[in-house]
C-alpha positions in Angstrom: -29.2 13.5 -21.2 -25.8 12.2 -22.2 -23.1 11.1 -19.8 -20.2 13.4 -19.3 -16.9 12.3 -21.0 -14.4 11.6 -18.2 -11.5 14.1 -18.1 -8.4 12.6 -19.7 -5.5 11.8 -17.5 -1.9 12.2 -18.3 -0.3 9.7 -20.7 2.6 9.8 -18.2 0.5 7.4 -16.2 0.1 4.8 -18.9 0.1 2.2 -17.5 -1.1 3.4 -14.1 0.2 0.3 -12.3 2.4 -2.7 -13.0 1.5 -6.3 -12.4 4.1 -9.0 -12.1 2.6 -12.5 -12.8 4.8 -15.5 -12.5 4.8 -18.1 -15.3 3.8 -20.6 -12.6 2.5 -19.4 -9.2 4.2 -21.5 -6.5 2.5 -20.1 -3.3 -0.9 -18.7 -2.3 0.5 -15.2 -1.8 -0.3 -11.9 -3.4 2.0 -8.9 -2.9 0.7 -5.3 -3.2 2.6 -2.0 -3.1 0.0 0.8 -3.3 2.2 3.7 -2.2 5.5 3.2 -4.1 4.4 5.1 -7.2 6.9 7.8 -8.3 5.5 9.1 -11.6 4.4 12.6 -10.9 2.4 14.0 -13.8 3.5 17.4 -15.0 0.0 18.9 -14.6 -0.1 17.7 -11.0 3.3 19.4 -10.3 1.9 22.6 -11.8 -1.1 22.5 -9.5 1.1 21.9 -6.4 2.7 24.6 -4.3 5.3 22.1 -3.2 8.4 21.0 -5.1 8.7 17.4 -6.3 11.1 16.5 -3.5 8.7 17.6 -0.8 5.8 15.7 -2.5 7.8 12.5 -2.1 7.5 12.6 1.7 4.2 10.7 1.3 5.9 8.1 -0.9 6.8 4.5 0.2 10.1 4.9 -1.7 11.3 1.8 -3.5 9.1 -0.7 -1.6 8.1 -2.3 -4.9 11.8 -2.9 -5.6 12.4 -4.3 -2.1 9.8 -7.0 -2.8 10.8 -7.9 -6.3 13.0 -10.7 -5.1 10.0 -12.2 -3.2 7.8 -11.9 -6.3 10.5 -13.7 -8.4 10.0 -16.8 -6.1 6.7 -17.3 -7.9 4.0 -15.0 -6.6 2.1 -12.1 -8.3 2.7 -8.5 -7.3 0.8 -5.3 -8.1 2.4 -1.9 -7.7 1.0 1.6 -8.4 3.0 3.9 -10.7 1.0 7.0 -9.6 2.1 8.6 -6.3 0.1 8.5 -3.1 0.0 12.3 -3.1 -1.9 12.2 -6.4 -4.3 9.4 -5.5 -4.4 7.0 -2.6 -5.8 3.5 -3.3 -5.4 2.5 0.4 -8.6 4.5 1.1 -12.3 4.1 0.4 -13.0 5.2 -3.2 -14.6 8.4 -2.2 -13.0 9.6 1.0 -13.0 13.3 -0.1 -12.2 16.4 1.8 -14.7 19.3 1.2 -11.9 21.8 2.0 -10.0 20.7 -1.0 -12.7 21.3 -3.7 -14.2 24.3 -5.3 -17.7 22.8 -5.8 -19.9 20.5 -3.7 -19.1 16.9 -3.2 -21.5 14.2 -4.4 -23.8 12.8 -1.8 -22.0 9.4 -1.7 -18.7 10.9 -0.7 -17.4 10.1 2.8 -16.2 13.5 4.0 -16.1 12.7 7.7 -13.6 9.9 8.1 -10.7 10.3 10.4 -8.4 10.1 7.3 -10.2 12.9 5.5 -10.2 15.1 8.7 -6.5 14.5 8.8 -6.0 15.7 5.2 -5.1 12.3 3.9 -8.2 11.1 2.0 -8.4 9.4 -1.4 -7.2 12.7 -2.9 -4.8 14.0 -0.2 -4.8 17.6 0.8 -1.5 17.4 2.6 1.8 15.5 2.4 2.8 13.2 5.2 4.3 16.0 7.4 1.3 18.3 7.1 2.2 20.7 4.3 -0.6 21.7 2.0 -0.2 20.3 -1.5 -2.3 22.5 -3.8 -2.1 26.1 -4.8 -5.9 26.4 -5.3 -9.0 24.2 -4.8 -9.7 21.4 -7.3 -12.8 20.7 -9.3 -14.7 17.6 -8.2 -14.7 16.4 -11.8 -11.0 16.0 -11.7 -11.1 14.0 -8.5 -13.7 11.7 -9.9 -11.7 11.2 -13.1 -8.6 10.1 -11.0 -10.8 7.7 -9.1 -12.6 6.2 -12.2 -9.4 5.9 -14.3 -6.8 4.9 -11.6 -8.5 3.8 -8.4 -11.0 1.3 -9.7 -8.8 -0.3 -12.3 -6.1 -0.8 -9.6 -8.6 -2.5 -7.3 -10.1 -4.6 -10.1 -6.6 -5.9 -10.9 -5.8 -6.6 -7.2 -9.1 -8.4 -6.7 -8.5 -10.5 -9.8 -5.0 -11.6 -8.4 -6.6 -12.5 -5.1 -9.5 -14.5 -6.7 -7.1 -16.3 -9.1 -4.9 -17.3 -6.2 -7.8 -18.5 -4.2 -9.1 -20.5 -7.1 -5.7 -22.2 -7.5 -4.9 -22.9 -3.9 -8.2 -22.8 -2.1 -7.2 -19.6 -0.2 -5.1 -16.5 -0.7 -2.8 -14.5 1.6 -2.4 -10.8 0.7 0.7 -9.0 1.9 0.2 -5.2 1.7 3.7 -3.6 1.6 4.5 -0.2 3.0 7.2 1.9 4.6 7.2 4.3 7.5 9.3 7.3 8.5 12.0 6.6 11.1 11.6 8.2 14.5 13.8 11.1 13.5 11.8 11.9 10.5 8.5 11.4 12.2 9.5 13.4 15.2 8.5 10.5 17.3 9.2 10.5 21.1 11.1 7.2 20.9 12.7 4.7 18.5 10.5 3.0 16.0 10.7 -0.7 15.4 12.2 -2.1 12.2 8.8 -3.6 11.2 5.2 -3.1 12.1 2.8 -5.9 11.1 -0.9 -5.0 11.0 -3.8 -7.5 10.8 -6.6 -5.3 12.2 -6.0 -7.0 15.5 -6.7 -10.4 14.1 -9.8 -9.5 12.1 -8.0 -9.5 8.7 -5.6 -12.4 9.2 -5.2 -15.5 11.3 -3.1 -14.3 14.3 -1.0 -17.5 14.0 0.1 -16.4 10.6 0.9 -12.9 11.8 2.8 -14.2 14.8 4.8 -16.6 12.5 5.8 -13.7 10.3 6.8 -11.6 13.4 8.8 -14.5 14.8 10.6 -15.1 11.5 11.5 -11.4 11.2 12.7 -11.4 14.8 14.9 -14.5 14.2 16.6 -12.5 11.5 17.5 -9.9 14.0 14.7 -7.3 13.4 12.6 -5.5 16.0 8.9 -6.1 15.2 5.7 -4.8 16.7 2.1 -5.9 16.0 -0.7 -3.5 15.1 0.9 -0.4 16.8 1.0 2.2 15.5 -0.3 0.7 12.3 -3.0 -1.9 12.4 -3.6 -2.0 8.6 -5.4 0.4 6.2 -8.3 0.1 3.8 -6.7 -2.6 1.7 -6.0 -4.9 4.7 -9.4 -4.2 6.2 -11.3 -4.5 2.9 -9.7 -7.7 1.5 -8.9 -9.5 4.7 -11.7 -12.0 5.1 -10.3 -15.1 6.8 -13.7 -16.8 7.0 -13.9 -16.5 3.2 -10.4 -17.8 2.6 -8.5 -14.5 2.2 -5.9 -13.5 4.8 -4.5 -10.0 4.7 -1.5 -8.5 6.6 0.1 -5.1 6.2 3.9 -4.7 6.5 5.4 -1.4 7.4 9.2 -1.1 7.0 11.3 1.5 8.9 12.8 3.6 6.1 16.0 4.1 8.1 16.8 0.5 7.2 17.3 1.2 3.5 16.6 4.9 2.6 18.3 8.3 2.9 15.1 10.0 4.0 16.3 13.5 3.0 17.5 12.7 -0.5 15.1 9.8 -1.1 17.9 7.6 -2.4 18.7 4.0 -1.4 21.4 3.5 1.2 23.9 0.6 1.4 21.3 -1.1 3.6 18.9 -1.5 0.7 20.6 -4.6 -0.8 20.8 -6.4 2.5 17.2 -5.7 3.3 16.1 -6.9 -0.1 18.1 -10.1 0.3 16.6 -10.6 3.8 13.1 -10.0 2.6 13.5 -12.5 -0.3 14.9 -15.1 2.1 12.1 -14.6 4.6 9.5 -14.7 1.8 10.9 -18.1 0.7 10.6 -19.4 4.3 7.0 -18.1 4.5 6.0 -19.5 1.1 7.2 -22.9 2.3 5.9 -23.0 5.8 2.6 -21.1 5.8 0.6 -23.4 3.4 1.3 -26.3 5.7 0.2 -24.2 8.7 -3.0 -23.2 7.0 -3.8 -26.8 5.9 -3.1 -28.2 9.3 -5.5 -25.6 10.8 -8.2 -26.4 8.3 -7.8 -30.2 8.9 -8.2 -29.6 12.6 -11.4 -27.6 12.1 
């Protein structure tokens, strides 16, 4: 019995992600932007009952560009080019919703996770505000092709950056970069902070490091919360293994700081925020290694 040939994916997604690697890595950090992809394949748009602008509600618009200045200081960054509405790499590989597919899911699929039930599995059924994406059910074969040809290569590349950083410095610090709707767009009952830092309540990252990042952002005048309402997703949870020398923290940025959330265009605040993030990153890259080394020496 011969193996099936995977369904071809659109050449629009070549390459499926970008990796910025500095000539010389100067700090033990890795930046990841899994949800800033904005290349919407034509075939996907044809499958969708939503217009391209509505599909962008799930996108962490321009987060990769916000952190380019930080990457230029001498650390690697990986960013997806495919959109979150098409494939979400901040999920387990097979968090699949049976309501979305025309045929049975494989036995190894996780169809009961909270994220799947909410319509936001590896292949999302809805966009961020709850609108159904697809006109009709998909074939499982198409979902598996997206996972094999986009999800796994992305994580293989991210894992390589983490391991190379750890080999060079003795440890690695993964910063998973995201954005969140403002209170107005999220229909929240109250104002949202400027930043939410998630470290899985200390399980994915040394709390001292997370608190240092919080205090540095606060010193710059930003309102920062820890772990609420976002404690970190699959990437933070999966890669954050402090006892193995890998720290992981998720950053959520309030889109009102830099984005017109209706038109999905940068506001004048974009340049200031990018400058602030670059300056803050420089402070972290200088201070955190000494903090980690002092802790290790004390232990």
